[in-house]
C-alpha positions, 0 to 999 in steps of 0.5 A: 500288458503295459505297465500304468503310469502313476501321475506325478503329484503337483508341487505344494504352493510355498506358503512361506513365499506368499506369507513374506509377500503379505508381510512386505505389503502390510509393512509398506502400508503401515510405513505409508500411514505412519509417514502420513500421520507424521506429516499431518502432525507436523503441519498441525504443529506449524499451523497451531504455532502460526496461529499462536504467533498471530493471536499473540501479536494481535493481542499486543496490538489490541492492548496498544490500541486500548492504551491509545484509547485512554490517552485519547480520552485524557487529551480530549479532557485536558484540551477541552479544559484548556479551551483547545480544539479536540475535533482531531482527537474525537475522530481518532477516538471513534475510529479507535473505538470502532477498531476495538469493537471489531472481531478480534479475528484478523489475519497478519496483513490486517494486523500490519495495517492496523499497526500502521494506523496506530503509529499514526494515532501515536504521532497524533498524541505526540503532536497534541502533547505539544499543543497541550504544553502551549496552551498550559503555558498560555494559560499560565501567562494569561492568569499571571499577567494583570492586564486589561481584558482586551490585552488578554484577548489579544494574546489569546487571538495571537496564540490560537493564530500560531496554533492554527498556522502551525496546524495548517503547516503540519497539514501541508507537510502531510499533504506533500509527504502523501504525494505519490512518486513514479520510480523505475520509469522506462520507455521503449518503442513497440512495432506491430509485431510486439518488438520493443526498442530503446531510445533513441528512436528513428521517426520511421521506426517509431510506431507506438511508444510504451511507458512503464513504471512503478508507484513508490511505496508511501505509507502516509498516502491513503488507499484510494482511487487515483487517475494516473495521467501521462503527458507526452510533450514535443520538442515545441513544448506542446502536448500530443493528444488525441481525444479519440484515443483517450486523451483529455483535459486536466487542471494543472497550476490553475489552467486546463491542460491536455494529457496524452493518455490515463489510467484509473487504478485503486492505490493500495501501496503495493508497488504497482507497476503501470504500463501505458502504450499510446499509438500517435497514428502518424510520424514523430517529428525529430527532437526531444520529447518529454514525458510527464506523469501526474495525479491529482494535479501534481507531478509523479515523475519524468522521462525523456526521449529522442527521435532522430 
């Protein structure tokens, strides 16, 4: 008879090894959660700090705006008593009052725009201080002089004319200051494959011309729609145009003139970059060409190119 074989018992699982793995996994989970909680906290702290800064900036700006309103009320009363024109001040007061009634929730961009307008209101108040001084001086002069009514009326009329002339001169200066300028003007030729080449050009290689430029920063200019015109002048002083390709006419120095290409944009004082591409459809004659950029009847900038 053979001796029965006793089966060898299977080794017991290592509990300590499993426990170690579980503890390691739990440790990783706790670590990840801790990092997430810390990052969320840091983000909340940064957002809270940014909101606090914005709110503080807004509160300061709104206080300045309220101070401007009080000054406007004072100037309106003073100038009205002196017999001056308060139309500009009344308009500014209405705008300031409307801003004060708006919600105090504004982002940083809106706060910056409000500050820019505040600077304009404060500049207006300085101008009105000078006007008040002139009116006060005028009134003292009129009361101190013992002249006839006609003489007094003439003096008053002359003084008011000077004030109006000063206001007209100021309006002219503001109008000139608000004119837009084209900067970083570049001009290249573009072939059908999109390859660009800088001037001078050979007339056989010149298919299309592309003019690019940016609109310079101008805080005085209002945000509004603008029609930007590009005018290419040939060597004989004649504009190049084709009404079937977007060309047209505009008034320049009281005369109707042709432009080559145009774009309508909303000027928002963000350094907008514009690009004009014009396909003449025929060869350019050799010579020197002038490119002019216009809007609202005034010149924004120029550049030149040569065709050989």
